[in-house]
C-alpha positions, -999 to 999 in steps of 0.1 A, spaced: 76 -167 -20 51 -139 -15 80 -114 -16 92 -127 -50 57 -124 -64 54 -89 -51 86 -78 -68 73 -92 -101 39 -75 -98 54 -42 -87 76 -42 -117 47 -49 -141 23 -24 -126 47 4 -122 56 1 -159 19 4 -166 8 34 -146 -3 49 -114 1 39 -78 -1 63 -48 18 74 -16 43 99 0 75 108 20 72 142 37 87 127 68 61 142 91 39 112 95 36 76 84 22 89 51 37 71 21 35 91 -11 53 67 -34 31 38 -26 30 2 -39 6 -11 -65 -11 -28 -36 -25 5 -23 -60 -10 -20 -46 -42 -4 -48 -30 32 -33 -61 47 -2 -59 25 1 -22 35 1 -32 71 31 -55 65 49 -26 49 42 -6 81 52 -35 104 86 -38 86 96 -2 95 118 2 126 98 32 138 65 12 137 81 -17 155 92 6 183 59 24 184 40 -9 188 67 -23 212 70 -54 191 92 -82 205 119 -99 185 97 -130 184 68 -110 170 90 -94 143 103 -129 133 68 -143 132 56 -114 110 85 -120 86 78 -157 84 41 -151 78 47 -125 50 72 -148 32 49 -178 33 46 -195 -1 12 -191 -16 8 -229 -19 11 -232 19 -17 -207 26 -47 -225 41 -74 -230 15 -54 -215 -14 -37 -247 -25 -71 -265 -29 -85 -235 -48 -55 -234 -72 -58 -272 -78 -94 -268 -88 -85 -241 -112 -57 -261 -127 -81 -290 -134 -102 -267 -157 -100 -268 -194 -80 -241 -211 -112 -224 -223 -127 -225 -187 -94 -211 -173 -96 -181 -196 -133 -176 -188 -128 -178 -151 -94 -161 -148 -107 -128 -135 -128 -144 -108 -99 -168 -100 -75 -139 -94 -101 -121 -73 -108 -151 -52 -71 -159 -48 -63 -125 -35 -93 -127 -12 -83 -160 3 -46 -149 8 -55 -115 22 -78 -131 48 -51 -156 58 -24 -128 61 -48 -107 81 -54 -137 104 -16 -139 109 -15 -103 121 -44 -109 144 -26 -139 159 8 -123 163 -2 -88 176 -23 -80 207 -53 -58 205 -35 -26 216 -9 -32 189 -35 -39 162 -55 -7 171 -24 14 168 -15 -3 135 -49 5 122 -44 42 131 -10 42 114 -26 27 83 -47 59 81 -16 80 83 1 59 56 -28 61 32 -37 97 38 -73 111 33 -78 87 3 -83 61 30 -118 76 36 -129 59 4 -107 27 4 -110 15 40 -144 -2 46 -167 16 70 -146 48 71 -172 69 53 -199 58 77 -177 66 107 -171 101 94 -206 106 82 -194 113 46 -223 121 24 -227 108 -12 -221 143 -25 -188 145 -5 -178 110 -17 -184 120 -53 -163 151 -50 -134 132 -33 -135 106 -60 -133 133 -86 -103 149 -69 -85 115 -68 -93 109 -105 -80 143 -116 -48 138 -96 -43 103 -109 -43 117 -145 -17 143 -134 4 117 -117 3 90 -143 33 102 -165 55 107 -134 47 73 -121 54 58 -155 88 75 -156 95 66 -120 88 29 -126 107 28 -159 137 44 -144 136 21 -114 136 -10 -136 163 3 -159 183 16 -129 202 41 -151 200 50 -187 230 48 -210 254 76 -203 240 83 -168 260 78 -137 245 61 -107 245 95 -89 226 112 -118 201 84 -119 195 87 -82 190 124 -84 165 120 -112 145 95 -91 147 118 -61 133 146 -82 104 125 -94 96 116 -57 95 153 -49 70 159 -78 48 130 -69 48 140 -33 38 176 -40 9 164 -63 -4 141 -37 1 166 -10 -22 189 -30 -47 160 -34 -47 154 4 -54 191 11 -83 192 -14 -99 161 1 -96 175 36 -112 208 23 -143 188 14 -148 176 50 -166 196 77 -147 208 107 -162 180 128 -152 154 102 -116 168 101 -114 166 138 -127 130 138 -102 121 111 -73 135 130 -84 117 161 -87 83 143 -50 86 133 -38 90 168 -4 106 175 15 114 143 45 90 138 72 100 113 82 70 92 112 69 69 103 51 37 130 39 12 113 54 -18 140 52 -44 161 23 -30 149 -2 -56 116 -21 -54 112 -22 -17 95 -53 -3 91 -57 35 108 -83 56 136 -92 33 167 -108 48 
């Protein structure tokens, strides 16, 4: 199942290093993000799993059930992916090693396109438009660089883009040790001699640190925009929707029974 694969990948990547996201509780912004921060379709499913978003979009029970079923679809049942995997498995071991990088990229492209098509088929246009606006809130100003077409919509210059990228890089370096510790603690749950309460307090403290660093990053990115661009950015997000994210409640994966 996709959810099982997500759990495995989250564990591996969090051990390795940085992700991105937040919980100030004042918007849909997620500070302790998943390793799939650049996978915008997966991020939409994280949003769609939250009760606040379901109410905001006025989702029906049938829509929620359909989204859960879609998200938990086994990879082998995704249209076009089974055939692609079969072709890869038929390759020689040497060819598999040589083509592995492209295979992974193509696999994620096929699956992401399919999952996006499920969202399009389940939600109406008004719901999808609001979801897109909430995605901007979830990602914060970094979305200016990672969401296709956003720089053009805001009229971001190459000089502005370079400065924003530098800000993100600098904060990534600052965040890396805290994310490593957060991921390690989450996998280990509690170290020897630690009570569950002490372990939870330590994770909560790390979330506060990560949040504050990324809050600073957001502020610095916004400072690089013109007043007009900032107004446009706020308008694109629509009304602010506070979303409660279960940041330290284990490896959170949406639409789990």
